[in-house]
N, C-alpha and C positions, 0 to 999 in steps of 0.2 A: 504494499499501500504506501503509496507517496505522502510525502508529510509537506504541507502546506507552511510557507513561510511568510510572517507578515513582520513589516518593518514599521516599531511605533517611535515616533520623535516627540521627545519628553524635552519641551524648552523652559528651562527652569530661570526666573529673573529675580537677581539679589538686589535690593535697595537698601543702603544703609542708612539711618537716620542722623540728620546732620548734629541733633543735640547730643546723639548716644556715643560720638566719637570725639573724645580732644587730640587734635594734633599734635599738640605742646606734648601728651602723656605718649610715649613711643614704647612702655615696657610692655603691655599686653601686647602691641603689634610685633616685638620680637619673638612671643610664644606662637603666635597665631599660623594657622596652616592654610595652606589653597590660594585664591587670590585677593589680593588687598588693593583695593583702589582707594586712594584719599587726594583730595576731600570727597566727601558725597554730593555737596553743593557747591557750583559757584556763582557769584553775584556780580551783575553790572548795572551801574547805577550810570549811563549816557544819554546825552543828550543827541539832537541829531547833529550827523557828521563826524560824532567822534568814534575813537576807539580805544581798544583796550585787550591787554592778553591776560590769560589765567592759566594756572599750571595743574595738570592732574597726573598723579603719580601713580604707576602700575607696578608690583611686587608679587614677584612668583615666588610663593611658600610651597611648592609643590618639590618632590625629589626628583623631576624628569624634566626637561626642557620644555615650554610650551610656546605658544603661537598665538596672539589674539588680535582680532579684528578689530577694528574703532570704527564709528559712522554714528551718525546723527539720526534721530527719529523725533517723534512730536509722542503728546502724550495729554490725558485730561483726566480729571478725578470725576466721578459720577457722583449723586447726592448721598450714598451711602460710604464715600470717601475711597472705593476702590477705582485703580488705575486701569486706563484703557489708552491702549497704545496703538500710533500709526504711523504710517510713513514720514519723512521729514517734509515738511511744507505742505501739509495735508489739512491745517486747521488753521481757522483766521489769527489765532494769537502766537502762532509759532515765529521764534525768532532764528531757525536753523538756517533761512535762506542770508541770513548776515554773518557764519559763523563760519569758520575756516580752520579746519584739525590742523594741526603738523605733520602726522602721523596718520595712516589708514592701517596699518599692519606691522606689529610688534611680536618679535620674539625674544624669549627672556630664559636664560639658564637659572636653575636652581637657585634660589637667593639671591637674585639680584632686580636691579628695579629700570623702570626708563619713565619717560616725562613725556606728557602729549601737552602742546599748547594751544589753549583754545582761545582764537583770535575774532574780536567781534567788532567790526565795523558799520556804523549805525550809516544809514543814507541821508543826506542830506534833504530833508523834508519836515513838514510840520506834522505830517501824518505818520510819522514813524514814531512820534512820541506822545502819542495821544493816547496810548493804553500801555498796559503791563503787558510782557510777553514771555514766553519761556519755552523751552526745547527740553532734549535730552543725549547726552554723549553716552552711547553703548557701548561696552568693552567685553567681547564676546570671544570665548573658548573657543577655535578652530580644531585643536583634537578634541573629538569627541568622544566621550567616553561610551562603550558600548557594553550591553549585559542580554545574555539569552535565557528566555524561559519556554521549557515544554512542556507541554499538556496533552496528552494522548497524541493526535495525529497534526498537532499544531505545533508549531516552533513560531515564537514571538521574540523578533530582534528589539531591544528596546535603546533608543541613543540617548544620552543625557548630553542636552547641550546648554552649557552655563554660560551666561552673562550678567553683567553687572550695568547699572545704570546711574549715572552721576546728573543730576539736575541742572539745570542751567536757567537762571533768572535773569531778566532783563527787566529793572523799574525805573523809568524815566525821571529825573530828579525833579521834574515839575508837577510830578503827581503827589499830591499830598493829602485827598480825602481819605479818612480812614471810617467806615460806619457801619456797624453791623445790627442787622435787627431781627427780633424774632416773630416771624411769621405766625406762629401757631404752635399752642401746646396742647395737646389732647390724647385723649384715652382711645386707642385704635384697637384692644383685645381686652376684653372684660368675661373672662371666665370665672369659676370657682381656682381652680388652681394654676392660671394665666391672666395674668394681670401687666398689661404693655402700655407704656406711653411714649408718646412720640414729639420730640421736639423739633420743629423748621426753622431754621437762620436762613438768613441771606446777607452776602459780603455786598454793599451797596456802595463802597467804597472803590478807589483806584488803585490800591497796594493788596497784597495778598496778606490773610490777618492768621493769627497763631489764637485759636478759640481756646475756653475753657467752659465745658457745661457742668454744672453739677444739679444733683436730684437728691432733694431734704425729705423725709416725712416725719411728721411729727404727731404723735398720738393725742388726740385733742382731750383724752380723759387722766391721761398721766404726765403727757409733757415729753415722754421718751420720744428720741430724734433717732432716725434711722437715715445714715447718710451713705449712697451707692457710690463706688467709685467715680470719680473723677474722669472726665472723657476729653483728651486732647486731641488736637486736629488743627492742621493747615486748611485755609480758602482761599481758593484764588477769586479774583473782582468779578462778580456779576455770578459766584457759584451758589446754588444752593444746596444745603445739608440739611438731613434727615439724622437724629439723633434718638436712638431706642433707649428705650431704661423699663426693663423688666420688675415689677415689685416682686420682693424676695418671698420666697414661701418661710411660713414659720412665725411670722408677726403675729402678735397679739390682736384676737378681733377686736371689732371698734372701728371709731371713725378715725380719719388722718387727715391732717392737712398737707398738700404737697407743694413745696417750693420749687420751681424749675430756674435756674439763670443761666446765661450765656456771655460770658465776658471776652470781648475782641481785645481787650486793652486798656491801659490808663488813658487814653485819648479820647475816648468814648464812653457813654454811660453805660453801667449796669442793663441787660435785658433782663425782666423777670417775669412770670406768669406763677399762678395759684391755682389749685384745684382741690378738689375733695372725694376721697374716697371711702366706701366703707367696706371693710375688711370683716368677711363672714366666719 
């Protein structure tokens, strides 16, 4: 009997949080294994006609020589904060067309590093500085990792393709408006064993915001407070974000007051909304 061979490409994308890595502290990096890319985010604040260069360092902590492909792409966040990827220059907010990379292929021996220059040249037009734009520099491992799985008469070949993405942000210095609004706060699921609330926020400003949402419940009989974990996330200009909070099981029966807040930073008012819920 003939065996059938299927090939599956598993494309794994690693995105490192900017605040999670302090470039000044390299002690943990010396012990790290794999592909290390720093920084995870690069920022430009250019006006029309200006140019600037930033650098990205790639380090190979694998035991063998590796080759990497470097290229530009676009991305957006959806209302739940998930990333959606697309080819370079495919979205209106893309700044990829203004970027030139110094290298598109890099070969690294074990424990060696290389630097990629990211040069942005702004066009000399008023339109170029009307809104914030962004893109991503992808560093993709060319040497694919392969694994085989055999089940009865089918052999499946799984190809692991690793890449990292470095966020690129361009915010013209003339864009000053920062404002976050809470569009709604409502109960979207109300069952005996599942009560879910949702906050809807909108970034009405011209800059990216770092938002903090909180959800605090107070038992109206005892005054006991229950605070759910704070949710922190960035928001692009014009982006709507939905934030879900599941009321924990095991609360004492009774009526509760709920305070939901969305904090976009010190330069704008705190957004807040209240509700009441009866826990049976």
